[in-house]
Backbone as CSV, one residue per row, in Angstrom:
resi,resn,N_x,N_y,N_z,CA_x,CA_y,CA_z,C_x,C_y,C_z
1,MET,30.913,-8.845,4.892,29.800,-8.764,5.779,29.235,-7.640,5.693
2,LYS,27.829,-7.489,5.744,27.051,-6.311,5.971,27.150,-5.769,7.333
3,LYS,27.119,-4.504,7.435,27.241,-3.937,8.854,26.039,-4.492,9.584
4,PHE,26.127,-4.763,10.904,25.132,-5.216,11.790,24.356,-6.523,11.240
5,GLU,24.951,-7.239,10.284,24.106,-8.311,9.816,23.951,-9.329,10.917
6,GLU,22.770,-9.944,10.754,22.184,-11.020,11.585,22.161,-12.217,10.612
7,LYS,23.115,-13.082,10.983,23.018,-14.553,10.246,21.974,-15.331,10.728
8,THR,21.252,-15.865,9.762,20.045,-16.860,10.147,20.667,-18.329,10.346
9,VAL,20.421,-18.704,11.568,20.906,-20.052,12.033,19.798,-21.112,11.566
10,SER,18.576,-20.667,11.829,17.475,-21.673,11.612,16.166,-21.002,11.310
11,THR,15.245,-21.482,10.638,14.039,-21.009,10.278,12.834,-21.893,10.556
12,GLU,11.806,-21.491,11.314,10.665,-22.371,11.729,9.451,-21.677,11.005
13,LYS,8.858,-22.391,10.075,7.685,-21.655,9.570,6.372,-22.087,10.473
14,ILE,5.659,-21.123,10.795,4.662,-21.149,12.001,3.415,-21.160,11.201
15,PHE,3.302,-20.289,10.044,1.858,-20.173,9.453,2.023,-19.841,7.939
16,GLU,1.292,-20.399,7.161,1.223,-20.047,5.635,-0.203,-19.672,5.225
17,GLY,-0.618,-18.351,5.072,-1.777,-18.054,4.679,-2.025,-17.547,3.213
18,LYS,-3.011,-16.980,3.067,-3.449,-16.401,1.556,-2.753,-15.216,1.320
19,VAL,-2.472,-14.414,2.494,-1.910,-13.080,2.191,-0.420,-13.075,2.893
20,ILE,-0.145,-13.634,3.992,1.010,-13.584,4.679,1.534,-14.961,5.043
21,SER,2.755,-15.020,5.426,3.188,-16.279,6.115,3.931,-15.573,7.451
22,LEU,4.203,-16.361,8.321,4.836,-16.202,9.600,5.976,-17.189,9.860
23,GLN,7.277,-16.690,10.167,8.232,-17.575,10.436,9.063,-17.052,11.635
24,VAL,9.697,-17.944,12.556,10.637,-17.431,13.438,12.032,-18.034,13.132
25,ASP,12.824,-16.837,13.035,14.280,-17.136,12.739,15.012,-17.125,13.864
26,GLU,16.002,-18.023,14.149,16.969,-17.824,15.116,18.239,-17.299,14.353
27,VAL,18.811,-16.128,14.949,19.896,-15.457,14.300,21.143,-15.377,15.223
28,GLU,22.197,-15.267,14.556,23.466,-14.977,15.175,23.616,-13.460,15.100
29,LEU,23.815,-12.853,16.109,23.966,-11.327,16.283,25.471,-10.887,15.950
30,PRO,25.631,-9.678,15.569,27.129,-9.312,15.240,28.061,-9.659,16.474
31,ASP,27.614,-9.645,17.586,28.506,-9.893,18.694,28.690,-11.464,19.101
32,GLY,28.037,-12.250,18.185,28.071,-13.752,18.441,26.957,-14.322,19.110
33,ASN,26.289,-13.510,20.013,25.111,-14.007,20.766,24.020,-14.398,19.668
34,ARG,23.026,-15.072,20.253,21.830,-15.527,19.385,20.543,-14.916,19.900
35,SER,19.693,-14.652,19.029,18.250,-14.076,19.299,17.391,-14.733,18.266
36,LYS,16.076,-14.429,18.550,14.883,-14.937,17.689,14.293,-13.745,17.034
37,ARG,13.841,-13.942,15.893,13.109,-12.917,15.154,11.857,-13.410,14.570
38,GLU,10.710,-12.925,14.864,9.338,-13.267,14.394,9.346,-12.408,13.002
39,ILE,9.067,-12.992,11.891,9.042,-12.392,10.574,7.832,-12.557,9.818
40,ILE,7.105,-11.651,9.494,5.907,-11.790,8.509,6.448,-11.618,7.092
41,LYS,6.107,-12.561,6.145,6.504,-12.479,4.874,5.288,-12.071,3.869
42,HIS,5.423,-11.035,3.110,4.233,-10.492,2.381,4.966,-10.362,0.911
43,PRO,3.969,-10.611,-0.107,4.521,-10.506,-1.363,4.651,-9.090,-2.042
44,GLY,4.352,-8.131,-1.216,4.385,-6.686,-1.557,3.052,-6.191,-2.027
45,ALA,3.023,-4.861,-2.186,1.684,-4.278,-2.552,2.093,-3.017,-3.403
46,VAL,0.813,-2.510,-3.954,0.983,-1.174,-4.605,-0.132,-0.256,-4.184
47,ALA,0.198,0.948,-4.381,-0.959,1.994,-4.053,-0.814,3.108,-5.071
48,ILE,-1.934,3.788,-5.367,-2.123,4.510,-6.431,-2.622,6.013,-6.029
49,ILE,-1.850,7.121,-6.275,-2.388,8.371,-6.162,-3.005,8.651,-7.344
50,ALA,-4.373,8.814,-7.345,-5.080,9.292,-8.710,-5.867,10.414,-8.448
51,ILE,-5.733,11.421,-9.491,-6.324,12.724,-9.266,-7.276,12.945,-10.562
52,THR,-8.511,13.129,-10.239,-9.575,13.275,-11.338,-9.291,14.661,-12.142
53,GLN,-10.043,14.796,-13.299,-9.804,15.957,-14.041,-10.267,17.252,-13.164
54,GLU,-11.190,17.024,-12.147,-11.534,18.155,-11.443,-10.683,18.235,-10.063
55,ASN,-9.422,17.733,-10.188,-8.442,17.856,-9.231,-8.801,17.313,-7.826
56,LYS,-9.592,16.096,-7.923,-9.803,15.287,-6.703,-9.308,14.130,-6.547
57,ILE,-8.887,13.748,-5.319,-8.152,12.572,-5.017,-9.212,11.337,-4.892
58,VAL,-8.960,10.335,-5.775,-9.784,9.143,-5.752,-9.320,8.356,-4.586
59,MET,-10.331,8.116,-3.564,-9.997,7.191,-2.552,-11.184,6.142,-2.370
60,VAL,-10.946,5.068,-1.614,-11.859,4.039,-1.358,-12.017,3.940,0.163
61,GLU,-13.309,3.723,0.658,-13.392,3.320,2.034,-13.767,1.810,2.059
62,GLN,-13.046,1.139,3.024,-13.439,-0.253,3.286,-13.056,-0.642,4.655
63,TYR,-13.815,-1.671,5.016,-13.620,-2.143,6.395,-12.368,-2.846,6.675
64,ARG,-11.525,-2.686,7.712,-10.384,-3.238,7.959,-10.289,-4.137,9.124
65,LYS,-10.495,-5.354,8.994,-10.818,-6.202,10.323,-9.812,-6.073,11.297
66,ALA,-8.435,-5.817,10.863,-7.380,-5.720,11.964,-7.719,-4.372,12.869
67,MET,-8.295,-3.382,12.393,-8.575,-2.171,12.959,-9.973,-2.175,13.551
68,GLU,-10.795,-3.282,13.077,-12.230,-3.257,13.571,-12.997,-1.978,13.170
69,ARG,-12.703,-1.337,12.034,-13.372,-0.057,11.629,-13.031,0.077,10.097
70,SER,-13.719,0.969,9.534,-13.645,1.377,8.091,-12.523,2.453,8.151
71,LEU,-11.810,2.491,6.996,-10.727,3.429,6.770,-10.905,4.099,5.349
72,VAL,-10.605,5.189,5.010,-10.483,5.836,3.825,-8.936,5.813,3.332
73,GLU,-8.852,5.333,2.218,-7.508,5.044,1.713,-7.292,5.332,0.211
74,ILE,-6.067,5.550,-0.243,-5.790,5.474,-1.716,-6.063,4.039,-2.174
75,PRO,-6.411,3.803,-3.492,-6.479,2.526,-3.951,-5.268,1.582,-3.783
76,ALA,-5.354,0.447,-3.398,-4.238,-0.466,-3.299,-4.535,-1.793,-3.426
77,GLY,-3.422,-2.635,-3.573,-3.650,-4.021,-3.563,-2.414,-4.855,-3.509
78,LYS,-2.408,-6.003,-3.226,-1.332,-7.087,-3.148,-0.994,-7.564,-4.564
79,LEU,0.355,-7.536,-4.510,0.999,-8.114,-5.800,0.644,-9.619,-5.891
80,GLU,0.385,-10.092,-7.050,0.182,-11.614,-7.235,1.544,-12.111,-7.659
81,ILE,1.726,-13.478,-7.442,2.929,-14.054,-7.641,3.407,-13.695,-9.037
82,GLY,4.598,-13.285,-9.347,5.131,-13.048,-10.723,4.618,-11.754,-11.316
83,GLU,3.668,-11.051,-10.578,3.232,-9.731,-11.261,3.939,-8.638,-11.146
84,GLU,4.336,-7.855,-12.174,4.930,-6.581,-12.043,4.104,-5.579,-11.287
85,PRO,4.801,-4.834,-10.272,4.029,-3.720,-9.551,3.250,-2.785,-10.580
86,LEU,3.733,-2.277,-11.681,2.942,-1.485,-12.621,1.671,-1.997,-13.159
87,HIS,1.729,-3.332,-13.403,0.553,-3.998,-13.826,-0.362,-4.212,-12.720
88,THR,0.077,-4.363,-11.460,-0.732,-4.536,-10.317,-1.482,-3.207,-10.091
89,ALA,-0.741,-2.174,-10.241,-1.280,-0.853,-10.023,-2.349,-0.465,-10.940
90,SER,-2.220,-0.799,-12.249,-3.194,-0.491,-13.321,-4.447,-1.362,-13.024
91,ARG,-4.396,-2.599,-12.628,-5.386,-3.491,-12.204,-6.118,-3.159,-11.156
92,GLU,-5.575,-2.725,-9.978,-6.137,-2.360,-8.897,-6.765,-1.043,-8.893
93,LEU,-6.391,-0.021,-9.630,-7.069,1.234,-9.914,-8.388,0.850,-10.582
94,GLU,-8.399,0.214,-11.541,-9.636,-0.267,-12.357,-10.665,-1.044,-11.467
95,GLU,-10.182,-2.172,-10.630,-10.926,-2.779,-9.908,-11.561,-2.135,-8.836
96,GLU,-10.793,-1.204,-7.996,-11.340,-0.645,-6.957,-12.231,0.619,-7.223
97,THR,-11.734,1.223,-8.327,-12.562,2.669,-8.511,-13.084,2.584,-9.779
98,GLY,-13.068,1.965,-10.800,-13.536,2.016,-12.071,-12.960,3.091,-13.161
99,TYR,-11.757,3.424,-12.554,-10.965,4.334,-13.392,-9.608,3.614,-14.137
100,GLU,-9.397,4.156,-15.275,-8.139,3.750,-15.923,-7.296,5.044,-16.126
101,CYS,-6.153,4.964,-16.562,-5.225,6.136,-16.776,-4.428,5.908,-17.902
102,GLU,-3.963,7.007,-18.547,-3.137,7.035,-19.604,-1.759,6.484,-19.200
103,ARG,-1.074,6.824,-18.251,0.110,6.211,-17.791,0.231,6.319,-16.173
104,MET,1.269,5.351,-15.694,1.511,5.513,-14.311,3.034,5.833,-14.114
105,GLU,3.152,6.730,-13.000,4.664,7.216,-12.822,4.949,6.642,-11.535
106,HIS,6.143,5.889,-11.319,6.609,5.487,-10.104,6.930,6.528,-9.254
107,VAL,6.367,6.685,-7.818,6.786,7.645,-7.036,7.905,7.291,-5.970
108,ILE,7.644,6.306,-5.431,8.562,5.607,-4.256,8.084,4.332,-3.867
109,SER,9.072,3.637,-3.133,8.793,2.253,-2.731,9.330,2.311,-1.323
110,PHE,8.438,1.943,-0.296,8.910,1.887,1.034,8.629,0.489,1.819
111,TYR,9.267,0.243,2.721,8.776,-1.070,3.696,7.839,-0.408,4.621
112,THR,6.772,-1.204,4.877,5.740,-0.786,5.888,6.086,-0.869,7.294
113,SER,6.747,-1.805,7.656,7.187,-2.108,9.079,8.295,-3.092,9.089
114,PRO,9.637,-2.512,8.688,10.764,-3.398,8.641,11.093,-4.153,9.881
115,GLY,10.574,-3.797,10.985,11.052,-4.511,12.150,10.506,-5.769,12.355
116,PHE,9.561,-6.083,11.517,8.982,-7.491,11.602,8.440,-8.015,10.316
117,ALA,8.291,-7.151,9.257,7.657,-7.645,7.925,8.518,-7.058,6.826
118,ASP,8.396,-7.993,5.767,9.188,-7.648,4.530,8.349,-7.041,3.448
119,GLU,7.039,-6.592,3.857,6.110,-5.915,2.847,6.805,-4.612,2.222
120,LEU,6.789,-4.672,0.931,7.458,-3.429,0.240,6.159,-2.888,-0.607
121,VAL,5.724,-1.584,-0.338,4.777,-1.022,-0.963,5.262,0.197,-2.060
122,HIS,4.738,-0.050,-3.252,5.065,0.738,-4.442,3.922,1.608,-4.733
123,ILE,4.374,2.978,-4.579,3.413,4.055,-4.826,3.565,4.576,-6.322
124,TYR,2.368,4.706,-7.047,2.327,5.246,-8.364,1.485,6.387,-8.313
125,PHE,1.675,7.403,-9.233,0.826,8.394,-9.529,0.289,8.219,-10.895
126,ALA,-1.185,8.264,-10.960,-1.925,7.803,-12.154,-2.133,9.217,-12.922
127,HIS,-1.763,9.240,-14.166,-1.960,10.445,-15.036,-2.975,10.323,-15.967
128,ASN,-3.777,11.462,-16.127,-4.849,11.427,-17.088,-5.918,10.192,-16.808
129,LEU,-6.730,10.447,-15.649,-7.731,9.449,-15.321,-8.875,9.436,-16.319
130,GLN,-9.519,8.399,-16.600,-10.881,8.429,-17.220,-11.646,7.344,-16.521
131,LYS,-13.026,7.494,-16.405,-13.784,6.508,-16.137,-13.828,5.413,-17.155
132,LYS,-13.800,4.216,-16.899,-13.799,2.988,-17.714,-15.214,2.499,-17.721
133,GLU,-15.795,2.452,-19.031,-17.040,1.657,-19.175,-16.630,0.120,-18.989
134,ASN,-17.509,-0.596,-18.442,-17.299,-2.025,-18.241,-15.953,-2.353,-17.469
135,ALA,-15.761,-1.588,-16.489,-14.582,-1.815,-15.637,-14.471,-3.178,-14.965
136,ALA,-13.318,-3.791,-14.908,-13.260,-5.110,-14.304,-13.759,-5.245,-12.851
137,PRO,-14.457,-6.103,-12.458,-14.945,-6.116,-11.043,-13.856,-6.376,-10.081
138,GLY,-14.099,-5.948,-8.885,-13.125,-6.153,-7.668,-13.203,-7.433,-7.248
139,ASP,-12.365,-7.767,-6.099,-12.308,-9.127,-5.475,-13.706,-9.408,-4.765
140,GLU,-13.993,-10.540,-4.804,-15.443,-10.983,-4.378,-15.479,-10.740,-2.934
141,ASP,-14.456,-10.702,-2.201,-14.540,-10.580,-0.698,-14.213,-9.123,-0.320
142,GLU,-14.190,-8.171,-1.256,-13.852,-6.734,-0.903,-15.041,-5.871,-1.223
143,PHE,-15.329,-5.050,-0.263,-16.441,-4.260,-0.417,-15.946,-2.735,-0.260
144,VAL,-16.072,-2.074,-1.181,-15.467,-0.636,-1.194,-16.596,0.435,-1.705
145,GLU,-16.350,1.602,-1.165,-17.090,2.784,-1.548,-16.112,3.810,-2.182
146,VAL,-16.256,4.337,-3.381,-15.207,5.287,-3.842,-15.685,6.620,-3.576
147,TYR,-14.574,7.456,-3.036,-14.677,8.955,-2.711,-13.800,9.605,-3.723
148,GLU,-14.209,10.840,-3.899,-13.349,11.745,-4.616,-13.253,12.898,-3.762
149,LEU,-12.078,13.215,-3.198,-11.869,14.336,-2.259,-10.878,15.355,-2.723
150,THR,-11.289,16.636,-2.271,-10.327,17.616,-2.445,-9.154,17.383,-1.608
151,LEU,-7.999,17.970,-1.748,-6.883,17.975,-0.810,-7.172,18.458,0.549
152,GLU,-7.984,19.626,0.701,-8.324,20.003,1.768,-9.394,19.005,2.590
153,GLU,-10.225,18.307,1.994,-11.071,17.374,2.402,-10.326,16.085,3.022
154,ALA,-9.191,15.716,2.045,-8.338,14.797,2.634,-7.674,15.092,3.980
155,GLU,-7.138,16.342,4.110,-6.495,16.822,5.201,-7.456,16.663,6.588
156,GLN,-8.769,17.171,6.165,-9.716,17.106,7.277,-9.832,15.684,7.750
157,TYR,-10.096,14.831,6.789,-10.182,13.358,7.139,-9.047,12.795,7.936
158,MET,-7.812,13.318,7.704,-6.685,12.814,8.516,-6.854,13.433,9.886
159,LYS,-7.354,14.782,10.034,-7.597,15.217,11.341,-8.645,14.475,12.252
160,GLU,-9.677,13.972,11.556,-10.793,13.329,12.093,-10.554,11.879,12.335
161,GLY,-9.288,11.351,11.808,-8.969,9.858,11.962,-9.639,9.058,11.030
162,LYS,-10.255,9.575,9.856,-10.805,8.570,8.812,-9.617,8.058,8.094
163,ILE,-8.637,8.845,7.820,-7.438,8.453,7.253,-6.295,8.175,8.126
164,ARG,-5.910,6.992,8.278,-4.941,6.763,9.334,-3.796,5.676,8.893
165,ASP,-3.849,5.227,7.688,-2.848,4.346,7.202,-1.642,5.213,6.590
166,ALA,-0.464,4.605,6.622,0.794,5.176,6.101,0.833,5.514,4.752
167,LYS,0.294,4.605,3.809,0.356,4.954,2.464,-0.520,6.167,2.022
168,THR,-1.659,6.096,2.631,-2.517,7.296,2.271,-1.997,8.711,2.962
169,ALA,-1.550,8.775,4.142,-1.009,9.825,4.736,0.233,10.302,3.866
170,TYR,0.903,9.387,3.579,2.096,9.606,2.583,1.613,10.486,1.409
171,ALA,0.418,9.790,0.752,-0.041,10.472,-0.549,-0.592,11.807,-0.285
172,VAL,-1.225,12.185,0.771,-1.770,13.395,1.012,-0.611,14.333,1.186
173,GLN,0.444,13.848,2.052,1.478,14.883,2.254,2.310,15.022,0.963
174,TYR,2.406,13.975,-0.020,3.070,14.196,-1.303,2.410,15.163,-2.160
175,LEU,1.081,15.110,-2.172,0.218,16.176,-2.903,0.290,17.597,-2.159
176,GLN,0.475,17.757,-0.992,0.661,18.925,-0.220,1.967,19.558,-0.788
177,LEU,2.957,18.651,-0.672,4.386,19.227,-1.389,4.414,19.561,-2.825
178,ARG,3.606,18.788,-3.665,3.466,19.203,-4.882,2.828,20.558,-5.099
179,LYS,1.650,20.681,-4.233,1.118,22.017,-4.457,1.883,23.191,-4.039
180,ALA,2.724,22.982,-2.874,3.536,24.024,-2.300,4.654,24.293,-3.370
181,LEU,5.164,23.383,-4.134,6.141,23.621,-5.066,5.656,24.298,-6.290
182,GLU,4.270,24.269,-6.624,3.775,24.763,-7.741,3.471,26.168,-7.618
183,GLN,3.448,26.685,-6.225,3.111,28.083,-6.001,4.277,28.941,-6.050
């Protein structure tokens, strides 16, 4: 038995959508009592830290309905069923930004909100970016504007609240650490 394991007694599917599903599990707690857990199932996602030849961070601005506002973020996207994260990262980089890269390096994978969701985000670092002629188009329901920011500009965007999502805040801090270690 795993430490603090909660054994599932029953699962009730509440909603099945295009991106997520919601279920309520009844669980048996380690002390024998029972409780309910609301769980969002998500196929996972990727995000890409992409730096241009001019040492600028490639970001996209898009409207986020859940927040009722636009946010500036590193390029990212949902894993398709059966798709490897590395492939998703290359596809999303091209579709959202028009860039391709020589190679992708896996940086980290983390759960976004493990208290209620199983979404796992894989962060990649794109090496040797090049603008692609005839880049693949993005999703038909996705409208983005591409930005190229210096690290200092990204830090300022964080202070101003233009960057507020965890994956992008992680990327900025990752780049700050890399810069500090290079000095």
